[in-house]
N, C-alpha and C positions, 0 to 999 in steps of 0.2 A: 504494500500500500504506499503510494507516494503522493497522491493528489487528492483534492476534494472530490473529484469524480470517483476515485476508488472508495472514499468514505461513503458517498451516495450509493455506490453499488453494494457495499456491505449492508447498509440499512435496507436497501431494496430487497436483498436476499431474505430479510426477515419481515417483508411486507410493509416497510415504512417509506413513504414518499413525502418529501417535505419541499413545499414551495409556497411561500406566503407573499412574494413580491417584495419583501424586505430582507435583504441579504443578512443583516445583523440578526434579525429574528430567525431566519432560517438556520444560521449557525448556532444560535442558542438552543433551538429545538433539536438540532442534530446532536449537540453535545448532551442534552438531556436523554435522548434515545440511546446514545452510545453508553452512557452511564447506566441506564436501566438494563441494557443487554449484558453488560459486564456483571452487574449485581445478580442477574438471574443466571449467570454462568453460561450464556449462549456464545460469547466470544472469548477468545483467549486473552490472557493478560497482555501479551505482546501486541495483539490487534488493538486492544483498548488504549494502550499507551500511544501507539503510533497514530491512531485516529484522533486522540485528544491533542496531540502535538500538531497535526495537520490543521485541525479546526482552530487552534490557538494562533498558528501562523497566519491563517487566512483572515482571522479577525484583526490581527495586528496590521496586516497589509491594508485592509479596508480602512482601519482607523488612521493609518498614515496618509492614505489618499484623501480622506475627508478633511483631516486637520492640517 
């Protein structure tokens, strides 16, 4: 997993499609879903960590563009 697309595909694998039209909102929801999948032990700790880092990086890039 290397990109946001990969995170979206991971979520899609579990039936989660997220698009609100607000990228920050999408990232927040994706992070919540990744947390829940991890807590329910559907995803491996490695996938959880990488997904969280990708989401955090994307959020940081959006913040830098906006500010």
